[in-house]
C-alpha positions as CSV (number, residue, x, y, z in Angstrom):
1,X,-10.2,2.7,-23.1
2,X,-12.9,2.8,-25.7
3,X,-13.8,6.4,-24.7
4,X,-10.2,7.5,-24.8
5,X,-9.7,5.9,-28.2
6,X,-12.8,7.6,-29.6
7,X,-11.6,10.9,-28.1
8,X,-8.4,10.6,-30.0
9,X,-10.1,9.6,-33.3
10,X,-8.9,6.0,-33.0
11,X,-11.6,3.8,-34.6
12,X,-10.2,0.3,-34.2
13,X,-8.5,-1.8,-31.5
14,X,-6.4,-4.7,-32.6
15,X,-4.7,-7.1,-30.2
16,X,-3.6,-10.7,-30.1
17,X,-2.8,-11.3,-26.4
18,X,-6.3,-12.3,-25.4
19,X,-5.6,-15.6,-27.1
20,X,-3.0,-16.3,-24.4
21,X,-5.6,-16.9,-21.6
22,X,-4.5,-19.8,-19.4
23,X,-8.0,-21.1,-18.6
24,X,-10.9,-19.7,-20.6
25,X,-11.3,-19.0,-24.3
26,X,-12.6,-15.5,-25.1
27,X,-16.0,-15.9,-26.9
28,X,-15.3,-13.5,-29.9
29,X,-12.5,-12.4,-32.2
30,X,-14.4,-9.6,-34.0
31,X,-16.8,-7.5,-31.9
32,X,-17.6,-4.1,-30.5
33,X,-16.1,-3.3,-27.1
34,X,-18.2,-1.0,-24.9
35,X,-16.5,1.0,-22.2
36,X,-17.8,2.1,-18.8
37,X,-19.3,5.3,-20.3
38,X,-21.0,3.5,-23.2
39,X,-18.5,4.4,-25.9
40,X,-17.7,1.6,-28.4
41,X,-14.8,0.7,-30.7
42,X,-14.4,-2.2,-33.1
43,X,-12.0,-4.9,-31.9
44,X,-10.3,-7.6,-33.8
45,X,-8.0,-10.3,-32.4
46,X,-5.3,-11.0,-34.9
47,X,-3.1,-14.1,-34.8
48,X,0.6,-14.2,-34.3
49,X,3.3,-17.0,-34.1
50,X,1.8,-18.3,-37.3
51,X,3.4,-19.6,-40.6
52,X,1.3,-18.9,-43.7
53,X,1.1,-22.6,-44.6
54,X,-2.0,-24.8,-45.2
55,X,-1.9,-26.3,-41.7
56,X,-1.7,-23.0,-39.9
57,X,-4.3,-21.3,-42.1
58,X,-6.7,-24.2,-41.7
59,X,-6.3,-24.2,-37.9
60,X,-6.9,-20.4,-37.6
61,X,-9.7,-20.0,-40.2
62,X,-11.5,-23.2,-41.0
63,X,-11.0,-25.9,-38.4
64,X,-12.9,-26.4,-35.1
65,X,-10.9,-25.5,-32.0
66,X,-9.9,-22.6,-29.8
67,X,-7.9,-20.8,-32.4
68,X,-10.4,-20.7,-35.2
69,X,-12.8,-17.8,-36.1
70,X,-15.5,-17.7,-33.4
71,X,-18.5,-16.2,-35.2
72,X,-18.3,-16.9,-39.0
73,X,-21.8,-15.5,-39.4
74,X,-20.5,-12.1,-38.3
75,X,-17.3,-12.2,-40.4
76,X,-15.2,-14.8,-42.1
77,X,-12.1,-12.5,-42.1
78,X,-9.0,-12.9,-40.0
79,X,-5.7,-11.0,-39.9
80,X,-2.7,-13.3,-39.7
81,X,0.4,-11.5,-38.6
82,X,2.9,-14.1,-39.7
83,X,6.6,-14.2,-38.8
84,X,8.7,-14.4,-35.7
85,X,8.0,-12.4,-32.6
86,X,5.0,-11.8,-30.4
87,X,3.6,-9.2,-32.7
88,X,4.5,-10.9,-36.0
89,X,6.4,-8.7,-38.4
90,X,9.5,-10.9,-38.6
91,X,8.8,-12.9,-41.7
92,X,11.5,-14.9,-43.6
93,X,11.8,-15.2,-47.4
94,X,10.3,-18.7,-47.3
95,X,7.3,-17.5,-45.4
96,X,6.6,-14.8,-47.9
97,X,7.0,-17.2,-50.8
98,X,4.6,-19.6,-49.2
99,X,2.0,-16.9,-48.6
100,X,2.2,-15.9,-52.3
101,X,1.6,-19.5,-53.4
102,X,-1.4,-19.9,-51.2
103,X,-3.3,-16.8,-52.4
104,X,-6.0,-18.8,-54.3
105,X,-5.5,-22.5,-53.7
106,X,-8.5,-24.8,-53.9
107,X,-9.7,-25.9,-50.5
108,X,-7.9,-23.2,-48.7
109,X,-9.0,-19.7,-47.5
110,X,-8.4,-17.0,-50.1
111,X,-5.6,-14.8,-48.8
112,X,-3.8,-11.5,-49.7
113,X,-1.3,-9.2,-48.2
114,X,-2.7,-6.0,-46.7
115,X,-2.1,-3.3,-44.1
116,X,-3.8,-3.3,-40.7
117,X,-5.8,-0.2,-41.5
118,X,-7.1,-1.5,-44.8
119,X,-8.0,-4.8,-43.2
120,X,-10.0,-3.1,-40.4
121,X,-11.8,-0.9,-42.9
122,X,-12.8,-3.8,-45.0
123,X,-13.7,-5.8,-41.9
124,X,-16.0,-3.1,-40.6
125,X,-17.8,-2.8,-44.0
126,X,-18.4,-6.5,-44.2
127,X,-19.7,-7.2,-40.6
128,X,-23.2,-8.8,-40.1
129,X,-24.7,-8.1,-36.7
130,X,-21.5,-8.2,-34.7
131,X,-21.7,-8.9,-30.9
132,X,-21.0,-6.2,-28.3
133,X,-18.8,-7.0,-25.3
134,X,-19.5,-4.9,-22.2
135,X,-16.7,-5.2,-19.6
136,X,-13.0,-5.5,-19.2
137,X,-10.8,-7.5,-21.5
138,X,-9.1,-9.4,-18.7
139,X,-6.0,-11.4,-19.7
140,X,-5.8,-14.7,-17.7
141,X,-2.0,-14.5,-17.6
142,X,0.8,-12.2,-16.5
143,X,-1.0,-11.2,-13.3
144,X,2.4,-10.7,-11.6
145,X,3.1,-7.7,-13.7
146,X,0.7,-5.7,-11.5
147,X,3.2,-6.0,-8.6
148,X,6.6,-7.0,-9.8
149,X,9.5,-4.5,-9.4
150,X,8.2,-2.2,-6.7
151,X,10.3,0.8,-7.4
152,X,9.3,0.8,-11.1
153,X,5.6,0.9,-10.0
154,X,6.1,3.5,-7.3
155,X,8.1,5.8,-9.5
156,X,5.4,5.6,-12.2
157,X,2.7,6.7,-9.8
158,X,4.9,9.4,-8.2
159,X,6.0,10.7,-11.6
160,X,2.5,10.9,-13.0
161,X,1.4,13.1,-10.1
162,X,4.7,15.2,-10.2
163,X,4.1,15.9,-13.9
164,X,0.4,16.7,-13.2
165,X,1.5,19.3,-10.6
166,X,4.1,20.8,-12.9
167,X,1.5,21.2,-15.7
168,X,-1.0,22.9,-13.3
169,X,1.6,25.3,-11.8
170,X,3.0,26.2,-15.2
171,X,-0.5,27.1,-16.3
172,X,-1.2,29.0,-13.1
173,X,2.0,31.0,-13.5
174,X,1.2,31.9,-17.1
175,X,-2.4,33.0,-16.2
176,X,-1.0,35.1,-13.3
177,X,1.5,36.8,-15.6
178,X,-0.8,37.0,-18.7
179,X,1.9,35.2,-20.7
180,X,1.9,32.1,-23.0
181,X,1.5,28.8,-21.2
182,X,4.4,26.9,-22.6
183,X,5.1,23.2,-22.3
184,X,8.7,23.5,-23.4
185,X,10.1,22.5,-20.0
186,X,7.5,19.8,-19.5
187,X,7.6,18.0,-22.9
188,X,11.0,16.3,-22.5
189,X,9.9,14.9,-19.1
190,X,6.5,13.7,-20.6
191,X,8.3,12.0,-23.5
192,X,10.7,10.3,-21.1
193,X,7.7,9.2,-19.0
194,X,6.0,7.6,-22.0
195,X,9.2,5.7,-23.0
196,X,9.3,4.2,-19.6
197,X,5.7,3.1,-19.7
198,X,6.7,0.7,-22.4
199,X,5.0,-2.6,-21.9
200,X,8.1,-4.5,-20.5
201,X,9.4,-1.6,-18.4
202,X,6.3,-0.7,-16.4
203,X,5.4,-4.4,-15.8
204,X,8.8,-5.0,-14.4
205,X,9.7,-7.7,-16.9
206,X,13.0,-6.3,-18.3
207,X,16.6,-7.4,-18.1
208,X,18.6,-5.8,-15.3
209,X,20.1,-3.0,-17.3
210,X,16.7,-1.8,-18.6
211,X,15.3,-1.8,-15.0
212,X,18.3,0.2,-13.8
213,X,17.9,2.8,-16.6
214,X,14.2,3.0,-16.0
215,X,14.6,3.7,-12.3
216,X,17.1,6.4,-13.0
217,X,15.1,8.0,-15.8
218,X,11.8,8.1,-13.9
219,X,13.5,9.1,-10.7
220,X,14.9,12.1,-12.7
221,X,11.3,13.0,-13.9
222,X,10.1,13.1,-10.2
223,X,13.1,15.2,-9.1
224,X,13.1,17.6,-12.0
225,X,9.3,18.1,-11.9
226,X,9.6,18.8,-8.2
227,X,12.4,21.3,-8.7
228,X,10.5,23.2,-11.4
229,X,7.3,23.2,-9.4
230,X,9.1,24.5,-6.3
231,X,10.9,27.2,-8.4
232,X,7.5,28.5,-9.8
233,X,6.0,28.7,-6.3
234,X,9.1,30.4,-4.7
235,X,9.1,33.0,-7.5
236,X,5.5,33.9,-6.6
237,X,5.9,33.9,-2.8
238,X,6.3,37.1,-0.8
239,X,8.7,35.9,2.0
240,X,8.9,39.4,3.7
241,X,5.6,39.2,5.6
242,X,6.8,37.7,8.8
243,X,6.6,34.0,9.6
244,X,4.0,32.5,7.2
245,X,3.6,29.2,5.4
246,X,1.4,28.8,2.3
247,X,-0.4,25.6,1.6
248,X,-1.1,25.1,-2.1
249,X,-3.8,22.6,-3.2
250,X,-3.4,21.2,-6.7
251,X,-6.6,19.2,-6.6
252,X,-9.9,20.3,-8.0
253,X,-11.8,20.0,-4.7
254,X,-11.3,21.5,-1.3
255,X,-9.2,19.6,1.1
256,X,-9.2,19.7,4.9
257,X,-7.1,16.6,5.8
258,X,-4.2,16.7,8.2
259,X,-1.2,18.5,6.8
260,X,2.4,17.9,7.9
261,X,4.9,20.7,8.0
262,X,8.7,20.5,8.8
263,X,8.8,21.4,12.5
264,X,11.2,24.3,13.1
265,X,10.0,25.4,16.6
266,X,6.9,27.3,15.3
267,X,3.2,26.4,15.3
268,X,0.2,27.5,13.2
269,X,-1.6,30.5,14.7
270,X,-5.4,30.0,14.9
271,X,-7.9,27.5,16.1
272,X,-6.2,24.4,14.8
273,X,-5.4,21.1,16.5
274,X,-1.7,20.5,16.3
275,X,0.9,18.0,17.3
276,X,4.6,17.4,16.8
277,X,5.4,14.0,15.5
278,X,8.5,12.2,14.4
279,X,8.7,9.9,11.4
280,X,10.7,6.7,11.0
281,X,13.8,8.7,9.8
282,X,13.8,10.9,12.9
283,X,12.3,14.0,11.1
284,X,10.1,16.1,13.3
285,X,6.9,17.4,11.7
286,X,4.0,19.5,12.8
287,X,0.7,17.8,12.2
288,X,-2.1,20.4,11.7
289,X,-5.7,19.4,11.6
290,X,-8.6,21.5,10.3
291,X,-6.9,23.6,7.7
292,X,-9.2,24.1,4.7
293,X,-7.5,24.7,1.3
294,X,-9.7,25.6,-1.6
295,X,-9.8,23.8,-4.9
296,X,-6.8,24.8,-7.1
297,X,-6.1,27.5,-4.5
298,X,-4.1,28.2,-1.3
299,X,-4.4,28.9,2.4
300,X,-1.8,31.0,4.3
301,X,-0.9,30.0,7.8
302,X,0.6,32.6,10.2
303,X,3.3,30.9,12.3
304,X,4.0,31.6,16.0
305,X,6.5,30.3,18.6
306,X,3.7,30.0,21.1
307,X,2.8,26.3,21.5
308,X,-1.0,25.6,21.6
309,X,-2.6,23.7,24.4
310,X,-2.8,20.0,23.4
311,X,-4.8,17.3,24.9
312,X,-4.8,13.7,23.6
313,X,-7.9,12.7,21.6
314,X,-7.2,9.0,22.2
315,X,-7.7,6.5,25.0
316,X,-5.8,3.2,25.6
317,X,-7.2,0.5,27.8
318,X,-7.1,-3.3,28.4
319,X,-4.7,-5.4,30.5
320,X,-1.9,-5.1,27.9
321,X,-3.0,-1.8,26.3
322,X,-4.6,-3.7,23.5
323,X,-7.7,-1.5,23.1
324,X,-7.5,1.9,21.4
325,X,-10.4,4.3,21.3
326,X,-10.4,7.3,19.0
327,X,-13.2,9.8,18.6
328,X,-14.5,7.7,15.7
329,X,-13.4,4.1,16.1
330,X,-12.7,1.5,18.7
331,X,-10.0,-1.0,17.9
332,X,-8.7,-4.2,19.6
333,X,-5.3,-5.5,18.7
334,X,-4.1,-9.1,18.8
335,X,-0.7,-10.3,19.9
336,X,0.9,-9.3,16.6
337,X,-0.5,-5.8,16.5
338,X,-3.1,-6.6,13.9
339,X,-6.7,-5.2,14.3
340,X,-8.8,-8.1,15.6
341,X,-11.8,-5.9,16.2
342,X,-12.6,-2.6,14.5
343,X,-15.9,-0.9,15.5
344,X,-17.1,2.3,13.8
345,X,-18.5,4.3,16.7
346,X,-20.7,6.4,14.3
347,X,-23.1,3.4,13.8
348,X,-21.6,0.6,16.0
349,X,-20.6,-1.4,12.9
350,X,-18.0,-4.1,13.3
351,X,-15.6,-4.0,10.3
352,X,-13.6,-7.2,11.1
353,X,-15.2,-10.1,9.4
354,X,-14.5,-13.8,9.1
355,X,-10.9,-14.6,8.4
356,X,-7.7,-12.8,9.4
357,X,-7.5,-9.7,11.6
358,X,-7.3,-6.5,9.6
359,X,-3.9,-5.7,8.2
360,X,-2.5,-9.2,8.7
361,X,0.7,-9.6,6.7
362,X,0.4,-12.8,4.6
363,X,3.3,-14.4,2.8
364,X,3.5,-17.3,0.4
365,X,6.0,-19.2,-1.8
366,X,5.4,-18.0,-5.3
367,X,7.0,-20.0,-8.1
368,X,5.3,-19.4,-11.4
369,X,4.7,-22.3,-13.9
370,X,6.1,-20.5,-16.9
371,X,7.0,-16.7,-16.8
372,X,8.6,-15.8,-13.5
373,X,8.4,-12.0,-13.4
374,X,5.2,-11.9,-15.5
375,X,3.0,-14.4,-13.7
376,X,1.5,-15.4,-10.4
377,X,-0.4,-18.7,-10.4
378,X,-3.6,-19.4,-8.7
379,X,-2.2,-21.9,-6.2
380,X,-0.2,-19.1,-4.4
381,X,-3.5,-18.1,-2.6
382,X,-3.6,-21.5,-0.8
383,X,-0.1,-21.0,0.4
384,X,-0.6,-17.5,2.0
385,X,0.1,-17.7,5.7
386,X,0.3,-15.3,8.7
387,X,3.9,-16.1,9.3
388,X,5.3,-12.7,10.3
389,X,6.9,-12.4,13.7
390,X,6.4,-9.2,15.7
391,X,9.8,-8.0,16.8
392,X,8.9,-4.6,18.3
393,X,5.9,-2.4,18.8
394,X,5.6,0.9,20.6
395,X,3.5,4.1,20.6
396,X,5.5,7.0,19.2
397,X,2.7,9.6,19.0
398,X,-0.3,10.3,21.1
399,X,-1.9,13.8,20.9
400,X,-4.6,16.0,19.6
401,X,-4.2,15.0,16.0
402,X,-2.9,11.5,15.7
403,X,-2.1,8.2,17.4
404,X,0.9,6.5,15.9
405,X,2.1,2.9,16.5
406,X,5.5,1.9,15.2
407,X,5.9,-1.9,14.6
408,X,8.7,-4.0,13.2
409,X,8.1,-7.5,11.8
410,X,10.3,-10.3,10.6
411,X,8.6,-11.6,7.4
412,X,11.1,-14.4,6.8
413,X,14.6,-15.4,7.7
414,X,15.8,-12.7,5.3
415,X,13.2,-10.0,5.1
416,X,11.8,-7.5,7.6
417,X,9.1,-4.8,7.5
418,X,8.7,-1.6,9.5
419,X,5.3,0.1,9.7
420,X,3.7,3.2,11.3
421,X,0.0,2.6,11.9
422,X,-1.7,6.0,12.1
423,X,-5.1,6.8,13.6
424,X,-6.7,10.3,13.4
425,X,-8.9,12.4,15.7
426,X,-11.2,13.5,12.9
427,X,-11.4,10.4,10.6
428,X,-12.0,6.7,10.8
429,X,-9.2,6.2,8.3
430,X,-6.1,4.2,9.3
431,X,-2.9,4.9,7.3
432,X,-0.1,2.4,7.1
433,X,3.3,4.0,6.2
434,X,5.4,1.0,5.3
435,X,9.0,0.2,4.7
436,X,10.1,-3.3,3.5
437,X,13.7,-4.6,3.7
438,X,13.1,-7.3,1.1
439,X,15.8,-10.0,0.5
440,X,13.7,-13.0,-0.6
441,X,13.3,-14.7,-4.0
442,X,10.0,-16.3,-5.1
443,X,7.9,-15.0,-2.2
444,X,4.7,-12.9,-2.4
445,X,3.5,-10.5,0.3
446,X,-0.1,-9.2,0.9
447,X,-1.9,-7.1,3.5
448,X,-5.2,-8.7,4.3
449,X,-8.4,-6.8,5.1
450,X,-11.0,-9.5,5.7
451,X,-14.1,-7.3,6.4
452,X,-17.7,-7.8,7.3
453,X,-19.0,-5.9,4.3
454,X,-21.6,-8.0,2.4
455,X,-21.7,-7.2,-1.3
456,X,-21.5,-9.1,-4.6
457,X,-19.3,-6.4,-6.3
458,X,-16.0,-4.6,-5.6
459,X,-15.5,-1.2,-7.2
460,X,-11.9,-0.8,-8.4
461,X,-10.4,2.3,-9.9
462,X,-9.2,2.4,-13.5
463,X,-8.4,5.4,-15.8
464,X,-11.1,8.1,-15.3
465,X,-13.5,5.9,-13.3
466,X,-13.9,2.5,-11.8
467,X,-14.9,-1.0,-12.8
468,X,-17.2,-3.2,-10.8
469,X,-16.0,-6.8,-10.5
470,X,-17.9,-9.7,-8.8
471,X,-16.6,-10.7,-5.4
472,X,-17.7,-14.4,-5.7
473,X,-16.0,-17.1,-7.7
474,X,-18.9,-19.1,-9.1
475,X,-17.6,-19.7,-12.6
476,X,-14.3,-20.6,-14.2
477,X,-14.1,-17.0,-15.5
478,X,-14.6,-15.6,-12.0
479,X,-12.1,-18.0,-10.5
480,X,-9.5,-17.0,-13.1
481,X,-9.7,-13.4,-11.9
482,X,-7.9,-14.1,-8.6
483,X,-5.5,-11.1,-9.0
484,X,-6.8,-7.9,-10.6
485,X,-5.7,-4.3,-11.1
486,X,-6.6,-1.3,-9.2
487,X,-5.2,2.2,-9.3
488,X,-5.8,4.3,-6.1
489,X,-8.6,2.4,-4.5
490,X,-10.7,-0.8,-4.1
491,X,-14.0,-0.4,-2.4
492,X,-16.6,-2.8,-0.9
493,X,-19.9,-1.2,-0.3
494,X,-23.4,-2.1,0.8
495,X,-26.1,0.5,0.1
496,X,-25.5,2.5,3.3
497,X,-22.0,1.6,4.4
498,X,-18.7,0.4,3.1
499,X,-14.9,0.2,3.4
500,X,-12.1,0.9,1.0
501,X,-8.4,0.1,0.7
502,X,-6.4,3.0,-0.7
503,X,-2.8,3.0,-1.9
504,X,-0.1,5.3,-3.2
505,X,1.8,3.0,-5.5
506,X,0.3,-0.5,-5.6
507,X,-1.6,-1.9,-8.6
508,X,-2.4,-5.6,-7.7
509,X,-5.1,-6.8,-5.4
510,X,-7.3,-9.8,-4.8
511,X,-10.9,-9.7,-3.7
512,X,-13.0,-12.6,-2.6
513,X,-16.3,-12.3,-0.9
514,X,-15.7,-9.7,1.8
515,X,-11.9,-9.9,1.7
516,X,-9.6,-7.3,0.2
517,X,-5.9,-8.3,0.0
518,X,-3.5,-5.7,-1.3
519,X,-0.4,-7.0,-3.0
520,X,2.7,-5.4,-1.5
521,X,5.6,-7.3,-3.0
522,X,6.7,-10.0,-5.4
523,X,10.1,-11.6,-5.6
524,X,10.4,-12.8,-9.3
525,X,13.8,-13.6,-10.6
526,X,13.6,-13.8,-14.4
527,X,14.6,-12.1,-16.6
528,X,16.1,-9.9,-13.8
529,X,17.9,-12.5,-11.7
530,X,18.5,-10.1,-8.9
531,X,14.8,-10.3,-7.9
532,X,13.5,-7.2,-6.3
533,X,15.7,-6.9,-3.3
534,X,16.2,-3.7,-1.4
535,X,14.5,-1.1,0.8
536,X,11.0,-0.4,-0.6
537,X,8.4,2.1,0.7
538,X,4.7,2.4,0.2
539,X,1.7,3.8,2.0
540,X,-1.8,2.3,2.0
541,X,-4.9,3.0,4.1
542,X,-8.1,1.3,5.4
543,X,-11.1,3.7,5.1
544,X,-14.5,2.8,6.5
545,X,-17.2,5.2,5.3
546,X,-20.9,6.0,5.7
547,X,-23.0,5.4,2.6
548,X,-21.9,3.6,-0.6
549,X,-19.0,4.5,-2.8
550,X,-19.0,8.2,-3.7
551,X,-16.6,11.0,-4.6
552,X,-16.7,12.3,-1.0
553,X,-16.4,8.9,0.7
554,X,-13.7,7.2,-1.3
555,X,-12.5,8.9,-4.5
556,X,-11.4,12.2,-3.0
557,X,-9.7,10.6,-0.1
558,X,-7.8,8.3,-2.6
559,X,-6.6,11.4,-4.4
560,X,-5.5,13.0,-1.1
561,X,-3.5,10.0,-0.1
562,X,-1.6,10.3,-3.3
563,X,-1.3,14.0,-3.7
564,X,-0.1,16.2,-0.8
565,X,-0.4,20.0,-0.7
566,X,2.7,22.0,-1.4
567,X,4.0,23.9,1.6
568,X,5.9,27.1,0.8
569,X,7.6,29.5,3.2
570,X,6.0,32.9,2.8
571,X,2.8,34.5,1.8
572,X,1.1,33.3,-1.4
573,X,-2.7,33.8,-1.4
574,X,-4.4,32.3,-4.4
575,X,-8.1,32.1,-5.3
576,X,-9.3,29.0,-7.1
577,X,-8.1,28.9,-10.7
578,X,-11.4,27.0,-11.4
579,X,-14.0,25.6,-9.1
580,X,-16.8,23.1,-9.7
581,X,-20.2,22.9,-8.0
582,X,-20.4,19.1,-8.4
583,X,-18.2,17.0,-6.1
584,X,-18.2,13.9,-8.4
585,X,-16.9,15.7,-11.4
586,X,-13.1,15.9,-11.0
587,X,-10.7,18.1,-13.0
588,X,-7.9,15.6,-13.5
589,X,-5.7,17.7,-15.7
590,X,-4.8,21.4,-16.1
591,X,-2.1,21.6,-18.8
592,X,-0.7,23.9,-21.5
593,X,-2.2,23.4,-24.9
594,X,-0.3,21.3,-27.3
595,X,0.0,24.3,-29.6
596,X,0.8,26.5,-26.5
597,X,-0.4,30.1,-26.6
598,X,-2.4,32.1,-24.0
599,X,-4.7,29.2,-23.2
600,X,-4.8,25.9,-21.4
601,X,-6.6,22.6,-21.4
602,X,-8.9,21.5,-18.6
603,X,-9.7,17.7,-18.7
604,X,-12.6,16.6,-16.4
605,X,-14.4,13.4,-15.8
606,X,-17.5,12.2,-13.9
607,X,-16.1,9.8,-11.3
608,X,-19.1,8.1,-9.6
609,X,-21.0,6.7,-12.6
610,X,-23.8,9.2,-12.2
611,X,-24.9,11.6,-15.0
612,X,-24.8,15.2,-13.8
613,X,-24.6,18.9,-14.7
614,X,-21.8,21.1,-13.2
615,X,-20.9,24.7,-13.4
616,X,-17.3,25.7,-13.8
617,X,-16.4,29.0,-12.2
618,X,-13.1,30.6,-13.3
619,X,-11.0,32.8,-11.0
620,X,-9.8,35.1,-13.8
621,X,-11.1,36.9,-16.9
622,X,-11.8,34.4,-19.7
623,X,-11.4,35.4,-23.3
624,X,-12.5,32.1,-25.0
625,X,-14.0,28.7,-24.2
626,X,-14.4,25.6,-26.3
627,X,-15.0,21.9,-25.9
628,X,-12.5,19.8,-27.8
629,X,-11.7,16.1,-28.4
630,X,-8.7,14.6,-26.7
631,X,-6.4,15.8,-29.6
632,X,-7.5,19.3,-28.6
633,X,-9.4,19.8,-31.8
634,X,-12.3,22.2,-31.3
635,X,-15.7,20.6,-31.4
636,X,-18.0,23.2,-29.8
637,X,-17.4,26.8,-29.1
638,X,-18.9,28.6,-26.1
639,X,-19.3,32.4,-25.3
640,X,-16.4,33.8,-23.3
641,X,-17.6,33.9,-19.6
642,X,-16.4,33.4,-16.1
643,X,-18.8,30.5,-15.8
644,X,-19.5,27.4,-18.0
645,X,-22.2,24.8,-17.5
646,X,-21.4,21.3,-18.7
647,X,-23.5,18.2,-18.8
648,X,-21.8,14.8,-18.1
649,X,-23.0,11.3,-18.8
650,X,-21.8,8.6,-16.4
651,X,-18.0,8.3,-16.5
652,X,-17.8,10.8,-19.4
653,X,-14.4,12.6,-20.0
654,X,-14.6,16.1,-21.3
655,X,-11.8,18.3,-22.6
656,X,-12.2,22.1,-22.4
657,X,-9.9,24.7,-24.0
658,X,-9.7,28.0,-22.0
659,X,-8.2,31.2,-23.3
660,X,-7.2,34.1,-21.1
């Protein structure tokens, strides 16, 4: 966040919520906050829910206690946002009159009315050796907002990627035609997305009507973005050249994971492993392994009615068929279908550690002390139990590409869960395609991965990078962080080996020692008394990997889980729009410029936390290049060329303007 603020010319960060911690008092109220790349912004914690009277002013400025100024030697200034409401700003006449009378009263702090901007400027000028805080500003409260209201969270992730795809394809179309890259069709969807990321909508803490409207609005963003993207691709495609399918990669790195095509009696011609599988809804798909799709490019598959020879890559053994061996792992299942042993055959490493079997479904009663939809209290961890009942389990796919086990569980008297557990012939990754029929109130569901990875830190994705959090709970501060945020992945790594849990729409997770427990559902009932009942789908994965966390081992697979290639009937060969020679620099965004024109914005970031140089190679004639800030204001101009070398510090975000 500090880097993003600086990139947008935002100098100051002001917040009050950190004063709401339920356990520990934050040590500062005026300080510099350092982000993961080293960027800093000045932070001030203002006070709200305050009357401008002698008692309150004394408590917040002069007295000893949790609410007072923390470091008076740094600054003796404090912004008091008096009035009603969490953010202040709702003063009554009597409050204003009281504030006027207290401007210069003997024995009281000297006060005056001001604006936030003027206060922050005066504060910065008066500081004496302010402290610097390096790390996350973790609120010890409202941890349930990471999980509450599943569809709100899922739609948010899916809409972000759908808009990303539409932006890229709009630029690609404009470059191909040599026309202006216009955001006219995208801007209304982006604005609607931002409205629905409001801080009570995205957390799932709204009244019923607001939740319903948000689901409809963001669902529309996903559908409309998909329609526009499909229309762009179909307008390019030459459908006259026999039976062909084009796979389009919208990611900035080559992908060669398994692709799934609608099965219509045809197979991919060529030396690919293939297998027809059927999903939970009865849709037949062709799973194709070994297709390489270049970064920001495409691969064309010729289709044939001739079925390839197919031999299973998997072996099942044991008295009850409880042992599965793939080319890369050997797994033993317990009586509930959870993985009681998981051995990576590449190095003989046992992944299952002390505790529950891998992918054990844990459920607990969860009744928050104060704020139902907002919170999850620490005691819920002690209530988590392996209480699911296995109702049905069968193998539904066994072939050259994948081995798929379909299971159905009763979670409680009211709720059930169906899950496809998928193993692959070319990867140790296990994917869990999950559908929950949730009908419970005040219950919390997690998927447990209690590993044997020994490390003091978990790496968990945030915007444009990751944060390292301790896995132990030695102190009260560490104990308070029993539920934390992650975006697409959480990873535990030793220096030469590790394991990650990936997800496509889940934001809450708990990590303790070697245990990763992904939060799947929360049944809060206030202010939306309906809870979060209904049919809910998500996909998550367990990914063992050689070496420590890297772009290749974890970050790119997390992107691939969230972002599938487009499959278009017809012939559409595309070279890479832009390629990078460094795997841990990722082009997150390709979008039209805010001012539009014959140019686009390329936003890149270093993803591993390792400074590096990279060369960008463009697949089209370039007429101009410049590095900009995040407001797209030019900072440095470069000569027009098909290649551009950039130097990144750890976790640095760069914005490049490209004209064609």
